[in-house]
RODO-2510 file (C-alpha; in nm, 4 decimals, decimal comma):
residues 451
     n   res          X          Y          Z
     1     m     0,4178     0,6525     2,9414
     2     q     0,5250     0,9208     2,7030
     3     a     0,6244     0,6692     2,4405
     4     k     0,2782     0,5215     2,4500
     5     n     0,1209     0,8612     2,4042
     6     e     0,3261     0,9216     2,0945
     7     k     0,2099     0,5962     1,9462
     8     q    -0,1414     0,7366     1,9528
     9     v    -0,0315     1,0359     1,7455
    10     a     0,1384     0,8290     1,4789
    11     p     0,0358     0,4627     1,4948
    12     v     0,3072     0,2190     1,5882
    13     k     0,3899    -0,0582     1,3476
    14     t     0,2158    -0,3848     1,4236
    15     p     0,3080    -0,7167     1,2700
    16     r     0,1168    -0,8006     0,9578
    17     k     0,0816    -1,1656     0,8679
    18     r     0,1538    -1,2161     0,5030
    19     k     0,1681    -1,5227     0,2904
    20     k     0,4526    -1,3876     0,0845
    21     r     0,7988    -1,4469     0,2246
    22     g     1,1209    -1,4003     0,0465
    23     q     1,4929    -1,4022     0,0436
    24     r     1,7021    -1,1413    -0,1175
    25     s     1,6521    -0,8184     0,0726
    26     k     1,8932    -0,5553     0,1704
    27     r     1,7023    -0,3869     0,4466
    28     m     1,9199    -0,5307     0,7163
    29     y     2,0992    -0,2005     0,7256
    30     l     1,8330    -0,0486     0,9455
    31     l     1,9347    -0,2727     1,2297
    32     l     2,2981    -0,2127     1,1516
    33     a     2,2191     0,1544     1,1751
    34     a     2,0433     0,1244     1,5062
    35     c     2,3039    -0,1189     1,6277
    36     l     2,5984     0,1033     1,5445
    37     f     2,4211     0,4196     1,6550
    38     l     2,3364     0,2621     1,9887
    39     c     2,6940     0,1424     2,0191
    40     l     2,8146     0,4990     1,9765
    41     l     2,5744     0,6146     2,2448
    42     a     2,6762     0,3516     2,4962
    43     v     3,0424     0,4023     2,4269
    44     g     3,0468     0,7733     2,4892
    45     a     2,9232     0,7160     2,8414
    46     g     3,2755     0,6323     2,9513
    47     y     3,3710     0,2807     2,8481
    48     a     3,7102     0,1989     2,6996
    49     l     3,8061     0,5618     2,6448
    50     n     4,1114     0,4951     2,4310
    51     q     3,9049     0,2865     2,1929
    52     v     3,6274     0,5475     2,1943
    53     d     3,8583     0,8263     2,0820
    54     k     4,0013     0,6142     1,8029
    55     t     3,6563     0,5033     1,6890
    56     l     3,5147     0,8549     1,6938
    57     e     3,8079     0,9768     1,4877
    58     d     3,7271     0,7126     1,2265
    59     v     3,3498     0,7509     1,2091
    60     t     3,3497     1,1319     1,1945
    61     k     3,5586     1,1489     0,8775
    62     n     3,2819     1,2918     0,6622
    63     p     3,3217     1,1784     0,2986
    64     y     3,0328     1,4003     0,1881
    65     k     3,1678     1,7351     0,3039
    66     l     3,1463     1,9772     0,0127
    67     p     3,4740     2,1464    -0,0920
    68     d     3,3610     2,4925     0,0210
    69     q     3,2015     2,3670     0,3430
    70     p     3,3955     2,4787     0,6520
    71     v     3,5040     2,2222     0,9090
    72     v     3,3144     2,3014     1,2282
    73     e     3,3108     2,0929     1,5458
    74     q     2,9445     2,1311     1,6363
    75     p     2,8778     2,1338     2,0113
    76     y     2,6134     1,9126     2,1668
    77     e     2,3095     2,1025     2,2923
    78     e     2,1558     1,9192     2,5858
    79     q     1,8024     2,0520     2,5397
    80     k     1,7884     2,0358     2,1604
    81     s     1,6694     1,7384     1,9563
    82     i     1,8830     1,6060     1,6732
    83     s     1,7461     1,4639     1,3497
    84     f     1,9381     1,2301     1,1251
    85     v     1,8877     0,9878     0,8394
    86     i     2,0191     0,6347     0,8633
    87     v     2,1497     0,5318     0,5223
    88     g     2,2425     0,1790     0,4248
    89     l     2,4578     0,1372     0,1152
    90     d     2,5862    -0,1827    -0,0389
    91     t     2,9606    -0,1340    -0,0709
    92     r     3,0468    -0,4874    -0,1812
    93     a     3,3077    -0,4781    -0,4566
    94     n     3,1279    -0,7084    -0,7006
    95     i     2,7895    -0,5340    -0,6823
    96     g     2,8584    -0,1715    -0,7711
    97     m     2,5107    -0,0372    -0,6874
    98     l     2,4616     0,3071    -0,5377
    99     n     2,0945     0,2699    -0,4542
   100     t     2,0231     0,3053    -0,0834
   101     d     1,9123    -0,0208     0,0724
   102     v     1,7782     0,1317     0,3920
   103     l     1,6490     0,4778     0,4715
   104     v     1,5264     0,5679     0,8183
   105     v     1,4634     0,9203     0,9407
   106     a     1,5021     0,9501     1,3186
   107     v     1,4841     1,2186     1,5873
   108     a     1,6700     1,1824     1,9177
   109     n     1,4999     1,3933     2,1859
   110     p     1,7283     1,4418     2,4903
   111     v     1,4419     1,5866     2,6965
   112     t     1,2074     1,2894     2,6624
   113     k     1,4963     1,0412     2,6178
   114     k     1,3174     0,8954     2,3148
   115     v     1,4295     0,8090     1,9638
   116     t     1,1427     0,8419     1,7158
   117     m     1,1916     0,6886     1,3737
   118     v     1,0136     0,6110     1,0509
   119     s     1,1255     0,3681     0,7798
   120     l     1,0975     0,4687     0,4143
   121     p     1,0193     0,1829     0,1745
   122     r     1,2714     0,1817    -0,1096
   123     d     1,0060     0,2447    -0,3767
   124     t     0,8526     0,5498    -0,2065
   125     r     0,7598     0,8079    -0,4708
   126     v     0,9392     1,1414    -0,4226
   127     q     1,0257     1,4687    -0,5920
   128     i     1,3844     1,5902    -0,5927
   129     p     1,3772     1,9692    -0,5444
   130     g     1,4796     2,1407    -0,8661
   131     e     1,4458     1,8233    -1,0755
   132     p     1,1647     1,7322    -1,3148
   133     g     0,9418     1,4321    -1,2653
   134     y     0,9315     1,1778    -0,9872
   135     h     1,1718     0,9165    -0,8581
   136     k     1,1913     0,6289    -0,6147
   137     i     1,3559     0,7289    -0,2887
   138     n     1,6217     0,4583    -0,3132
   139     e     1,7683     0,6103    -0,6312
   140     v     1,7981     0,9669    -0,4998
   141     f     2,1420     0,9141    -0,3469
   142     s     2,2821     0,7730    -0,6721
   143     i     2,1402     1,0692    -0,8651
   144     g     2,3197     1,3062    -0,6296
   145     e     2,6438     1,1156    -0,6688
   146     g     2,5949     1,1383    -1,0443
   147     k     2,5719     1,5158    -1,0164
   148     k     2,8973     1,5190    -0,8247
   149     k     3,0754     1,3009    -1,0819
   150     l     2,9466     1,5119    -1,3689
   151     a     3,0716     1,8337    -1,2104
   152     e     3,4118     1,6763    -1,1445
   153     s     3,4397     1,5497    -1,5025
   154     k     3,3715     1,9009    -1,6339
   155     g     3,6091     2,0680    -1,3917
   156     q     3,3204     2,2538    -1,2278
   157     p     3,2738     2,3221    -0,8543
   158     v     3,1007     2,0378    -0,6719
   159     t     2,7920     2,1841    -0,5060
   160     e     2,5922     1,8649    -0,4514
   161     n     2,6471     1,4974    -0,3831
   162     g     2,4410     1,1960    -0,2912
   163     m     2,3962     1,2868     0,0727
   164     t     2,3062     1,6534     0,0173
   165     v     2,0467     1,5660    -0,2472
   166     l     1,9032     1,2915    -0,0278
   167     k     1,8717     1,5221     0,2724
   168     k     1,6918     1,7984     0,0850
   169     t     1,4564     1,5459    -0,0779
   170     l     1,3619     1,4046     0,2619
   171     e     1,3141     1,7540     0,4041
   172     h     1,0889     1,8429     0,1100
   173     m     0,8824     1,5329     0,1839
   174     l     0,8645     1,5257     0,5655
   175     g     0,8738     1,8952     0,6558
   176     v     1,1645     1,8698     0,9020
   177     s     1,5319     1,9519     0,8654
   178     v     1,7474     1,6425     0,8431
   179     n     2,0497     1,7686     1,0328
   180     h     2,2824     1,4721     1,0028
   181     y     2,3356     1,1293     0,8534
   182     v     2,4638     0,7943     0,9765
   183     q     2,5863     0,5731     0,6912
   184     l     2,6767     0,2078     0,7234
   185     d     2,7928    -0,0736     0,5048
   186     f     2,6800    -0,4265     0,4375
   187     e     2,9298    -0,6352     0,6320
   188     g     2,9151    -0,4393     0,9557
   189     f     2,5795    -0,5779     1,0624
   190     t     2,6851    -0,9390     1,1000
   191     a     3,0104    -0,8405     1,2679
   192     v     2,8435    -0,6224     1,5320
   193     v     2,5689    -0,8725     1,6133
   194     d     2,8317    -1,1438     1,6556
   195     k     3,0387    -0,9192     1,8827
   196     l     2,7294    -0,8640     2,0969
   197     g     2,6860    -1,2383     2,1296
   198     g     2,3718    -1,2481     1,9152
   199     v     2,0244    -1,0966     1,9560
   200     k     1,6995    -1,2535     2,0745
   201     v     1,4303    -1,2384     1,8058
   202     d     1,0882    -1,3932     1,7487
   203     v     1,1040    -1,5369     1,3959
   204     d     0,7504    -1,5134     1,2615
   205     r     0,7672    -1,8093     1,0207
   206     d     1,0034    -2,0569     0,8604
   207     l     1,2399    -1,8827     0,6175
   208     v     1,4838    -2,0123     0,3585
   209     y     1,7347    -1,7489     0,2493
   210     e     2,0468    -1,7215     0,0377
   211     l     2,3703    -1,5844     0,1770
   212     p     2,5536    -1,3001    -0,0018
   213     k     2,7766    -1,5815    -0,1252
   214     q     2,5731    -1,6934    -0,4235
   215     g     2,4192    -2,0377    -0,4114
   216     v     2,4630    -2,0960    -0,0365
   217     y     2,1359    -2,1329     0,1500
   218     r     2,0347    -2,1264     0,5147
   219     s     1,7029    -2,1675     0,6913
   220     l     1,5395    -2,0293     1,0050
   221     k     1,2619    -2,2005     1,1966
   222     k     0,9652    -2,0173     1,3426
   223     g     0,9921    -1,9188     1,7088
   224     t     1,1836    -1,7091     1,9597
   225     q     1,5580    -1,7690     1,9420
   226     v     1,8987    -1,6031     1,9657
   227     l     2,0287    -1,5223     1,6175
   228     n     2,3931    -1,4755     1,5315
   229     g     2,5026    -1,2122     1,2799
   230     e     2,4523    -1,4260     0,9712
   231     q     2,1103    -1,5436     1,0853
   232     a     1,9943    -1,1948     1,1830
   233     l     2,1069    -1,0684     0,8435
   234     g     1,9106    -1,3427     0,6697
   235     f     1,6048    -1,2666     0,8817
   236     v     1,6007    -0,9020     0,7762
   237     r     1,7171    -0,9488     0,4174
   238     h     1,4724    -1,2290     0,3423
   239     r     1,2919    -1,1530     0,0173
   240     i     1,2980    -1,4323    -0,2423
   241     d     1,2444    -1,7691    -0,0781
   242     r     1,3956    -2,0750    -0,2393
   243     r     1,0729    -2,2672    -0,1867
   244     g     0,8787    -2,0406    -0,4229
   245     s     0,6955    -1,7097    -0,4447
   246     a     0,4265    -1,8168    -0,1965
   247     y     0,6927    -1,7789     0,0747
   248     n     0,8407    -1,4475    -0,0438
   249     s     0,8647    -1,1377     0,1784
   250     s     0,7422    -0,7942     0,0787
   251     d     0,9161    -0,4642     0,1385
   252     f     0,6679    -0,4029     0,4183
   253     d     0,7471    -0,7336     0,5878
   254     r     1,1108    -0,6365     0,6061
   255     n     1,0334    -0,2903     0,7435
   256     r     0,8556    -0,4619     1,0324
   257     r     1,1480    -0,6966     1,0919
   258     q     1,3909    -0,4065     1,0949
   259     q     1,2030    -0,2438     1,3811
   260     q     1,1916    -0,5767     1,5634
   261     v     1,5674    -0,6259     1,5460
   262     i     1,6405    -0,2625     1,6336
   263     r     1,4600    -0,3165     1,9601
   264     a     1,6470    -0,6409     2,0210
   265     v     1,9800    -0,4658     1,9622
   266     a     1,8833    -0,1806     2,1948
   267     d     1,7952    -0,4217     2,4737
   268     k     2,1153    -0,6196     2,4219
   269     m     2,3305    -0,3071     2,4293
   270     v     2,2142    -0,2086     2,7768
   271     s     2,2391    -0,5616     2,9166
   272     m     2,5420    -0,6708     3,1151
   273     d     2,6318    -0,9069     2,8331
   274     g     2,6276    -0,6199     2,5833
   275     i     2,8403    -0,3944     2,8023
   276     t     3,0932    -0,6752     2,8492
   277     h     3,1495    -0,6904     2,4719
   278     l     3,1441    -0,3140     2,4206
   279     t     3,5156    -0,2675     2,3474
   280     e     3,5057    -0,5353     2,0769
   281     v     3,1913    -0,3825     1,9314
   282     m     3,3476    -0,0385     1,9118
   283     a     3,6508    -0,1705     1,7284
   284     t     3,4080    -0,3041     1,4676
   285     v     3,1969     0,0123     1,4518
   286     g     3,4835     0,2283     1,3300
   287     k     3,5200     0,0146     1,0193
   288     h     3,1583     0,0202     0,9136
   289     i     3,0016     0,3565     0,9947
   290     k     3,0421     0,7168     0,8784
   291     t     2,8601     1,0229     1,0080
   292     d     2,8687     1,4008     1,0042
   293     l     2,7799     1,4133     1,3723
   294     s     3,0668     1,5717     1,5620
   295     k     3,2618     1,3933     1,8357
   296     d     3,1046     1,6205     2,0951
   297     q     2,7553     1,5461     1,9653
   298     i     2,8163     1,1707     1,9781
   299     k     2,9521     1,1917     2,3321
   300     g     2,6615     1,4128     2,4367
   301     l     2,4073     1,1758     2,2862
   302     a     2,5862     0,8930     2,4629
   303     m     2,5443     1,0584     2,8003
   304     d     2,1728     1,1171     2,7388
   305     f     2,0885     0,7914     2,5592
   306     g     2,3524     0,5497     2,6882
   307     s     2,0908     0,3444     2,8740
   308     i     1,8254     0,3510     2,6028
   309     s     1,6130     0,0384     2,5632
   310     s     1,3411    -0,0721     2,3239
   311     d     1,0842     0,1039     2,5427
   312     n     1,2371     0,4368     2,4404
   313     i     1,2223     0,3697     2,0654
   314     v     0,9044     0,4897     1,8931
   315     s     0,8369     0,3497     1,5462
   316     l     0,5999     0,5536     1,3321
   317     e     0,3699     0,3738     1,0910
   318     n     0,4005     0,4890     0,7305
   319     g     0,1058     0,2733     0,6256
   320     a     0,2664     0,2261     0,2847
   321     i     0,0717     0,0552     0,0086
   322     w     0,1969    -0,0708    -0,3261
   323     s     0,0684     0,0944    -0,6436
   324     f     0,2874     0,0006    -0,9388
   325     p     0,5619     0,1138    -0,9623
   326     y     0,5718     0,2968    -0,6279
   327     s     0,5112     0,2614    -0,2563
   328     l     0,2649     0,5306    -0,1432
   329     w     0,1688     0,6589     0,2009
   330     p    -0,1931     0,7299     0,2957
   331     k    -0,2472     1,1001     0,3628
   332     e    -0,3423     1,0369     0,7257
   333     n    -0,0143     0,8531     0,7922
   334     m     0,1959     1,1152     0,6160
   335     q     0,0391     1,3937     0,8207
   336     a     0,0853     1,1980     1,1445
   337     v     0,4516     1,1254     1,0680
   338     r     0,5211     1,4880     0,9779
   339     s     0,3524     1,6299     1,2877
   340     t     0,5188     1,3788     1,5212
   341     l     0,8673     1,4440     1,3854
   342     q     0,8066     1,8200     1,4033
   343     k     0,6901     1,7882     1,7631
   344     e     0,9939     1,5813     1,8626
   345     l     1,2229     1,8374     1,7004
   346     g     1,0386     2,1219     1,8683
   347     v     0,9668     2,3053     1,5432
   348     a     0,6516     2,4566     1,3983
   349     e     0,4686     2,3126     1,1011
   350     a     0,6602     2,3843     0,7809
   351     s     0,5482     2,7052     0,6136
   352     d     0,6871     2,6072     0,2740
   353     k     0,4779     2,3826     0,0551
   354     l     0,5874     2,0228     0,0991
   355     s     0,5956     1,7560    -0,1658
   356     d     0,2961     1,5234    -0,1619
   357     a     0,4478     1,2982    -0,4271
   358     a     0,4261     1,0026    -0,1880
   359     v     0,0708     1,0724    -0,0668
   360     a    -0,1478     0,7952    -0,2044
   361     e    -0,4649     0,9995    -0,2566
   362     i    -0,2727     1,2546    -0,4646
   363     a    -0,0167     1,0309    -0,6328
   364     k    -0,2700     0,7871    -0,7745
   365     v    -0,4399     1,0696    -0,9630
   366     e    -0,1096     1,2074    -1,0942
   367     m     0,0206     0,8650    -1,1935
   368     k    -0,2590     0,8130    -1,4443
   369     t    -0,0881     1,0587    -1,6786
   370     e     0,2670     1,0387    -1,5481
   371     t     0,5684     0,9112    -1,7385
   372     r     0,8361     0,8365    -1,4810
   373     p     1,1989     0,9306    -1,5605
   374     q     1,3842     0,6065    -1,6268
   375     t     1,6969     0,6840    -1,4299
   376     t     1,9920     0,4654    -1,5154
   377     k     2,1121     0,2674    -1,2161
   378     p     2,4782     0,3548    -1,1882
   379     s     2,7613     0,1161    -1,1265
   380     t     3,0858     0,2193    -0,9658
   381     s     3,2373     0,2491    -1,3107
   382     s     2,9694     0,4704    -1,4639
   383     q     2,8139     0,6778    -1,1913
   384     s     2,7962     0,9974    -1,3947
   385     e     2,5146     0,8648    -1,6083
   386     v     2,2575     0,9339    -1,3386
   387     a     2,3206     1,3056    -1,3501
   388     k     2,1310     1,3448    -1,6764
   389     p     1,7810     1,4770    -1,5986
   390     q     1,6380     1,3122    -1,9098
   391     p     1,7867     0,9621    -1,9201
   392     q     1,8222     0,7984    -2,2578
   393     k     1,7384     0,4438    -2,3498
   394     p     2,0320     0,2051    -2,3179
   395     s     2,2450     0,1981    -2,6311
   396     t     2,2580    -0,1799    -2,6227
   397     p     1,9096    -0,3284    -2,5941
   398     a     1,8678    -0,6030    -2,3393
   399     p     1,8310    -0,9486    -2,4914
   400     k     1,4757    -1,0737    -2,5295
   401     p     1,2988    -0,7630    -2,3962
   402     q     0,9852    -0,8450    -2,2049
   403     p     0,6792    -0,6189    -2,2081
   404     k     0,6360    -0,4320    -1,8802
   405     p     0,2973    -0,4394    -1,7067
   406     e     0,1082    -0,1158    -1,7649
   407     t    -0,1511    -0,1433    -1,4883
   408     p    -0,1419    -0,2446    -1,1240
   409     a    -0,3763    -0,5321    -1,2034
   410     e    -0,0993    -0,7275    -1,3736
   411     p     0,1399    -0,9342    -1,1584
   412     t     0,4947    -0,8059    -1,1541
   413     p     0,7594    -1,0516    -1,2759
   414     v     1,0479    -1,1159    -1,0386
   415     p     1,3297    -0,8888    -1,1636
   416     g     1,6112    -1,0603    -1,3409
   417     g     1,4714    -1,4050    -1,2820
   418     e     1,7518    -1,4817    -1,0415
   419     a     1,7668    -1,7909    -0,8283
   420     g     1,5480    -1,9816    -1,0690
   421     q     1,2483    -1,7549    -1,0150
   422     d     1,2050    -1,6399    -1,3751
   423     s     0,8784    -1,8235    -1,4238
   424     e     0,7151    -1,6849    -1,1090
   425     s     0,5124    -1,3684    -1,0615
   426     y     0,4610    -1,1362    -0,7675
   427     p     0,1204    -0,9936    -0,6673
   428     s     0,0496    -0,6450    -0,7969
   429     d    -0,0490    -0,5219    -0,4504
   430     m     0,3046    -0,5759    -0,3123
   431     p     0,6447    -0,4409    -0,4147
   432     p     0,8336    -0,6858    -0,6361
   433     p     1,1381    -0,8557    -0,4829
   434     d     1,4439    -0,6550    -0,5816
   435     i     1,7508    -0,8665    -0,6431
   436     l     2,0561    -0,6642    -0,5546
   437     a     2,3219    -0,9071    -0,6672
   438     p     2,3682    -1,0085    -1,0327
   439     p     2,2721    -1,3615    -1,1353
   440     a     2,4957    -1,6281    -0,9865
   441     p     2,7612    -1,7715    -1,2196
   442     a     2,7066    -2,1172    -1,3565
   443     p     2,7542    -2,3569    -1,0636
   444     d     3,0797    -2,5456    -1,0691
   445     g     2,9534    -2,8074    -0,8330
   446     g     2,6644    -2,9065    -0,6159
   447     g     2,5161    -2,6987    -0,3409
   448     s     2,3557    -2,4108    -0,5261
   449     g     2,0186    -2,5690    -0,4981
   450     q     1,8867    -2,3417    -0,7731
   451     t     1,6372    -2,4938    -1,0073
***
């Protein structure tokens, strides 16, 4: 009953039927996040203790601890809510991108036994405290990592990194402290879903998607079915559809699918089938998740949330709309999300002025005269470039530069023209499909299906 009441405060996401379906998304991390987080909760309740201790030792190795930050084993407080950000990064060796593929801010309330979460579209407009201009939320982590690399290259103390900059940016936007993070990688999702024996999902329409292995395609038919790891990944990642742009998926479509699969994972975890596979799942978790939650906090959360189901997960509606080149949140939705998260954390409304960079009614006015910083997207070999507050134009101009659309009225070309989509356009009222992987190499045989 309580969960339903909260949905009235901040509207719960409802499926939106769209005619645009697509293929190449990365948002599958949200479910990985929920999946692995729920695994940690169930595990701490007392299953396979030897495996639990080993897994917790692995996942609590915090790679983002600052050099001068003391190591403290934080105790779990039974009556105190915990906030955290779920961060999905693509760690595949041949990609080299540091942009975050999934960002979800969540609050676990041990009193109400609810987890309240909100998804942040990758193009959400934000301000980084202390930095000029505006950025997209998915590039904030890479900017922070650039600051770290720059300090290291100059022999200076490292005072910031990707995770610290991301946390303070989210706090500046949402008005709540983001106490912790849960970070996961690309491959873990399929592995965990397979270990669980698949998840039951209602596929909203026929989808044709490409696997991370370039040129290999799979399809899903509309209807309720049990998806294995590869299929569930394709369902959530679906962005550019091989059949053409009329079947593409928007950023908002994928946000909805993420919430759908999170609930499916939660229900599977508390089923007898899920518990049976728990030891195998935990062995997988340790390889694919990192967090700054302490062992005691994870075990405490496990005791309080070990039997959580989809009924205890509240999804807040961000109401995001696309206004080139950003995703913006209506003021009403932003206020509802802020107040709901503050209530779940048991804190008063923030006294400091928050950033309204993502608020549609304000941002649209500012954007008329705004020149957005063109932050260089770092690769693993040149991450320090993002630390420069005033990025420079690339020294080597891209071949055949194309004019960029100046107004939202113009359709946005599919970036990079991958998968034979270079002649297609994407509606200006939706985020353009973002192709994470570089173009596929010239096919050395049949099967790519790319035209």
